[in-house]
C-alpha positions as CSV (number, residue, x, y, z in Angstrom):
1,X,9.6,-9.7,-28.7
2,X,9.5,-7.4,-31.7
3,X,5.9,-6.5,-30.8
4,X,6.9,-5.4,-27.3
5,X,9.8,-3.3,-28.6
6,X,7.5,-1.6,-31.1
7,X,4.9,-1.0,-28.4
8,X,7.5,0.5,-26.1
9,X,8.6,2.8,-28.9
10,X,5.0,3.8,-29.6
11,X,4.5,4.5,-25.9
12,X,7.6,6.7,-25.8
13,X,6.5,8.6,-28.9
14,X,3.0,9.1,-27.5
15,X,4.5,10.3,-24.2
16,X,6.5,13.0,-26.0
17,X,3.3,14.2,-27.7
18,X,1.3,14.2,-24.4
19,X,4.2,16.0,-22.6
20,X,4.2,18.7,-25.3
21,X,0.6,19.2,-24.6
22,X,1.3,19.9,-21.0
23,X,0.2,16.6,-19.3
24,X,3.3,15.5,-17.5
25,X,1.5,12.9,-15.3
26,X,0.1,10.9,-18.2
27,X,3.5,11.1,-20.1
28,X,5.2,9.7,-17.0
29,X,2.7,6.8,-16.9
30,X,3.3,6.1,-20.6
31,X,7.1,6.1,-20.1
32,X,6.7,3.8,-17.1
33,X,4.7,1.3,-19.3
34,X,7.4,1.6,-22.0
35,X,10.1,0.7,-19.4
36,X,8.0,-2.4,-18.3
37,X,7.7,-3.6,-21.9
38,X,11.4,-3.3,-22.5
39,X,12.4,-4.8,-19.2
40,X,11.1,-8.3,-20.0
41,X,8.6,-8.3,-17.0
42,X,5.8,-8.4,-19.6
43,X,5.4,-11.4,-21.8
44,X,3.8,-11.4,-25.2
45,X,1.1,-14.0,-25.2
46,X,-0.5,-13.0,-28.5
47,X,0.6,-16.1,-30.4
48,X,-0.5,-18.4,-27.6
49,X,-3.9,-16.8,-27.4
50,X,-4.3,-17.0,-31.2
51,X,-3.5,-20.7,-31.2
52,X,-5.8,-21.3,-28.3
53,X,-8.6,-19.4,-30.0
54,X,-8.1,-21.3,-33.3
55,X,-8.1,-24.6,-31.4
56,X,-11.3,-23.7,-29.5
57,X,-13.3,-22.7,-32.6
58,X,-12.2,-25.9,-34.4
59,X,-14.0,-28.1,-31.9
């Protein structure tokens, strides 16, 4: 869950930079993605994928 919170914070920071450069549409998309990450609608499958990859390459 910490990865998702960090990613959301990174998206919000990047959105501020993009907005300062005059690209409001892209900033809005980035903030929407940050909202998705914070809402819990997105699951972090990184650990599961890493375990599956390790298992597959052991065989």
